[in-house]
Structures are given as C-alpha cells and as structure tokens.
C-alpha positions in Angstrom: 13.7 18.0 -12.3 17.3 19.2 -12.4 20.3 17.7 -14.1 23.8 18.5 -15.4 25.0 21.4 -17.4 26.6 20.6 -20.8 30.0 21.4 -19.3 29.4 19.0 -16.3 28.1 16.3 -18.7 31.2 16.7 -20.9 33.5 16.0 -17.9 31.9 12.6 -17.3 31.2 11.7 -20.9 33.8 9.0 -21.0 32.4 7.3 -17.9 28.8 7.7 -19.2 29.8 6.2 -22.6 31.4 3.2 -20.9 28.3 2.7 -18.7 26.0 3.0 -21.7 28.1 0.5 -23.7 27.7 -2.0 -20.9 24.0 -1.3 -20.3 23.0 -1.5 -24.0 25.3 -4.4 -24.9 22.3 -6.7 -25.6 20.9 -4.4 -28.3 21.7 -6.0 -31.7 22.4 -2.9 -33.8 25.1 -0.3 -33.5 22.6 2.6 -34.3 20.3 1.4 -31.5 23.2 1.4 -29.0 24.3 4.9 -30.1 20.7 6.2 -29.7 20.4 4.6 -26.3 23.6 6.5 -25.2 22.1 9.8 -26.5 18.9 9.1 -24.6 20.9 8.7 -21.4 22.7 12.0 -22.0 19.4 13.7 -22.7 18.0 12.4 -19.4 21.0 13.7 -17.4 21.0 17.2 -18.9 19.4 20.0 -17.0 15.8 20.7 -17.9 12.4 20.0 -16.3 10.9 18.3 -19.2 12.3 14.8 -20.0 10.1 14.0 -23.0 11.7 13.4 -26.4 11.2 16.8 -28.1 12.9 19.0 -25.4 15.6 16.4 -24.8 16.4 16.3 -28.5 16.6 20.1 -28.5 19.0 20.1 -25.6 21.2 17.4 -27.2 21.6 19.3 -30.4 23.2 16.7 -32.6 20.4 14.2 -32.2 17.5 14.4 -34.7 14.1 14.3 -33.0 12.8 11.5 -35.2 15.7 9.2 -34.5 15.4 9.6 -30.7 11.6 9.1 -30.9 12.0 6.0 -33.0 14.4 4.5 -30.4 12.1 5.1 -27.5 8.7 4.5 -29.1 9.1 2.2 -32.2 12.5 0.6 -32.4 12.1 -3.2 -31.9 14.6 -3.9 -29.1 14.1 -6.0 -26.1 14.1 -3.9 -22.9 14.3 -6.9 -20.5 18.1 -7.5 -20.8 18.7 -3.8 -20.4 16.6 -3.6 -17.2 18.3 -6.7 -15.9 21.8 -5.3 -16.5 20.8 -2.0 -14.9 19.5 -3.7 -11.7 22.7 -5.8 -11.5 25.0 -2.8 -11.9 23.0 -0.8 -9.3 23.0 -3.6 -6.7 26.7 -4.1 -7.2 27.5 -0.4 -6.9 25.3 0.2 -3.8 25.5 -3.0 -1.8 22.1 -2.1 -0.4 21.1 -2.7 3.2 17.5 -3.1 2.2 14.9 -2.9 -0.6 11.9 -0.6 -0.2 8.5 -0.6 -2.0 7.5 2.8 -3.2 4.7 4.5 -5.2 5.4 7.5 -7.3 2.8 9.9 -8.9 3.3 11.5 -12.3 1.0 14.5 -12.8 -0.7 14.7 -16.2 -2.6 17.5 -17.9 -4.6 15.3 -20.3 -6.4 12.0 -20.2 -4.7 10.0 -23.0 -1.6 8.6 -21.2 -1.9 5.0 -20.2 -3.4 4.5 -16.7 -4.0 8.2 -16.0 -7.0 9.2 -13.9 -7.9 11.2 -10.8 -6.3 9.2 -8.0 -4.5 9.8 -4.8 -0.7 10.2 -5.0 1.5 10.2 -1.9 4.2 11.9 -4.0 1.8 14.8 -4.7 0.1 14.7 -1.3 -3.4 14.9 -2.8 -5.8 13.4 -5.3 -4.9 14.6 -8.8 -5.0 13.7 -12.5 -1.9 11.4 -12.7 -0.3 8.1 -13.4 1.0 5.9 -10.6 4.2 3.9 -10.7 5.1 1.2 -8.3 8.8 0.4 -7.8 11.2 -1.8 -5.8 14.2 0.3 -4.7 17.6 -0.6 -3.3 18.7 1.7 -0.4 21.6 2.5 1.8 21.9 5.2 4.4 23.1 7.6 1.7 21.5 6.6 -1.6 18.6 4.8 -3.2 17.8 3.7 -6.8 14.9 1.8 -8.4 15.7 -1.9 -9.4 12.4 -2.6 -11.1 9.2 -0.7 -11.7 5.6 -1.1 -13.1 2.9 1.3 -14.2 -0.2 0.9 -12.2 -3.4 0.4 -14.3 -6.6 1.3 -12.5 -9.6 -1.0 -12.6 -11.5 1.6 -14.6 -9.2 1.0 -17.5 -10.6 -2.6 -17.8 -14.1 -1.3 -18.4 -15.7 -1.7 -21.8 -16.2 2.1 -22.0 -12.4 2.5 -22.1 -11.9 0.3 -25.2 -11.4 3.3 -27.5 -9.0 5.0 -25.1 -7.0 1.7 -24.7 -6.7 1.5 -28.5 -5.5 5.1 -28.8 -2.8 4.4 -26.2 -1.8 1.2 -27.9 -2.4 -0.7 -24.7 -2.1 -4.5 -25.4 -5.3 -6.5 -24.9 -3.6 -8.8 -22.4 -2.6 -5.9 -20.1 -5.1 -5.4 -17.3 -5.5 -4.1 -13.8 -3.4 -5.7 -11.1 -3.3 -4.6 -7.5 -0.2 -2.7 -6.5 0.8 -5.3 -4.0 0.6 -7.9 -6.8 2.8 -5.8 -9.0 5.4 -5.8 -6.2 5.3 -9.6 -6.0 5.7 -9.8 -9.8 8.8 -7.6 -9.6 10.3 -9.6 -6.8 9.8 -12.7 -8.9 11.5 -11.0 -11.9 14.4 -9.8 -9.8 14.8 -13.3 -8.3 15.0 -14.6 -11.9 17.9 -12.3 -12.3 19.5 -13.8 -9.2 18.8 -10.6 -7.1 17.3 -11.0 -3.7 16.5 -8.4 -0.9 18.6 -8.3 2.3 15.2 -7.3 3.8 12.1 -5.8 2.2 10.4 -2.7 3.7 6.9 -1.5 2.9 4.4 0.9 4.4 0.9 0.2 5.6 -0.5 0.4 2.1 1.2 -3.0 1.5 1.7 -4.2 5.0 -2.0 -4.4 5.8 -2.7 -6.6 2.8 -2.7 -10.2 4.0 -2.2 -11.6 0.5 1.0 -9.5 0.2 2.4 -10.8 3.5 1.4 -14.3 2.5 3.2 -13.9 -0.8 6.4 -12.8 0.9 6.1 -15.8 3.3 5.6 -18.1 0.4 8.8 -16.7 -1.3 10.7 -17.0 2.0 11.7 -13.4 1.8 12.8 -11.4 4.9 10.6 -8.4 5.4 9.4 -5.6 7.8 6.1 -4.0 7.0 4.0 -1.3 8.7 0.5 -2.0 10.1 -1.5 0.8 11.5 -2.9 0.2 15.0 -6.6 -0.4 15.2 -8.7 0.3 18.3 -10.9 -2.8 18.2 -9.7 -5.5 15.8 -12.3 -8.0 14.6 -11.7 -11.5 13.3 -11.8 -10.2 9.7 -9.1 -7.6 10.3 -6.8 -9.4 12.8 -3.2 -10.1 11.8 -2.6 -13.9 11.5 -0.9 -15.4 14.6 2.3 -15.8 12.6 2.9 -12.1 13.0 3.6 -10.0 16.1 2.7 -6.3 16.2 5.5 -4.2 17.6 4.8 -1.0 19.5 5.8 1.2 16.4 3.3 -0.6 14.2 5.7 -2.8 12.3 4.9 -6.4 11.4 8.1 -8.5 11.2 8.3 -11.4 8.9 11.6 -13.2 9.0 13.6 -10.0 9.5 15.8 -10.0 12.6 16.6 -6.3 12.5 14.6 -3.1 12.1 16.4 -0.9 9.5 14.9 2.5 8.8 13.6 2.9 5.3 15.2 6.4 4.8 
C-alpha cells in the first residue's frame, strides 16, 4: 500500500490536523486526541506495512508504546469517531450510491481474529486471510467506506476454538453472523446516524439471498442487486414475484435507475 512522502504530508499537515481535531473531538483526553492525530499521519505515510511498529518508526517523534496503547488498550469509545467520519465522508462526496463490498486481508499466521483459509474476491483465490465487509459511498470518481465489520467464520464458534478466541481477546458475545446480516446491521447503524443510501448496490453474493432482499424491503431502502441467471429455476430457488429479473441479471427493488457500481 502506498502513501505520502514526509514532504507531501508536511504540505497538508494543517488540513490534516484540522480534520483530526474534528474527527476525534469526542475523545475526552488531550493526549488521546494527539495520539489519534499521530495515528492518522502514520496511516498516510508511504510504507506497505500499516501496523503499529513500522508506523511508529516512520513517524519518528512517536513512541511505539504510546501509539500501541492508543490503538489496543486506551479506553476511548470508537462509535462517535466512526459516526463523525461517515458524516464527513458523505458530506464531502455527495454519493450517487452505496455499494456493499468484501475485502480480504492476507495473513501469515493463525492468531488474528477470524482468520482461516477462505475465498477472497480481493485476492482472487482461497487463502489464509481475514474478510471484512463494508458499506461504501461512491461517485463516478471516488469511493470510501462508511461502515465496516470483520467477518467471523462459523468455525470460530466451535468449542475447539475456545483457546484461540481467548488468546485473541474475542468477547464471548461475539459470534458468527452471515455477511448479508452484517450489511443489514451496518445499514441500521448508519440509519441511526441519519445517513441513508440514495440506492444500495450489491453483487450476487448478496443479491441471491432472499433474507437480504427481504431485509432491504422491510427497511424500505432503494436497491439494485445482481442475481445470476439459472437454467431451470425450481420453487426453492425462484425469486419472489415482487422482483423482476432484468436481462443483465439485476434484481431491482425500489430503485428507479440503474447506476453502475464503479
């Protein structure tokens, strides 16, 4: 992953500091807000590895322990920060649509939460990875995530995984939820922040799930989802009469237009 050179970052430092001040305004302590600002600078600096140790080395003035404490142990509530970020991004982009997406994060080991051998569209293969599910605001020229969740495979709920869950500090109440349900959870959270999609787009991994379409209908959200053509539909696989299959395989909900997701 690329980023900015120190000179490029220096040129926008004033804007970045103003953005960070707004983003982290909900944090109660001055030192937490300062470390949040440093963390943002570390993310933006050029360098493939975005974990704490290499970022702290690139930042120079930030002690590793201080940055690690902010990310891993400092008791601040991330929800107001996430809400403010979503509000700023929606305001800056004025998105034409929201898009559901999956992202794979390759991992070398087996200790990260939710990691296992699974298919990742990002990687184009089955690999040892984590999977993230996100809802993204898009225009013709830009996109950004508004909300996101880490997918926890069913295997992580098995009794044999208890030790691994404990090592990862995975809370007892966190369990597997299908990716389509994670999306509905995020849409509910965004609606609680007074953010609503102009139209929601999703590929067949979501569009072919009846419960997902039903959830969108229940929430009265406009959507356009993909459904792959089947040669001989049966009663168990037919799309409910509410939906009409278009020639390109899209199933419209209440959407009146067909924006392209890219």
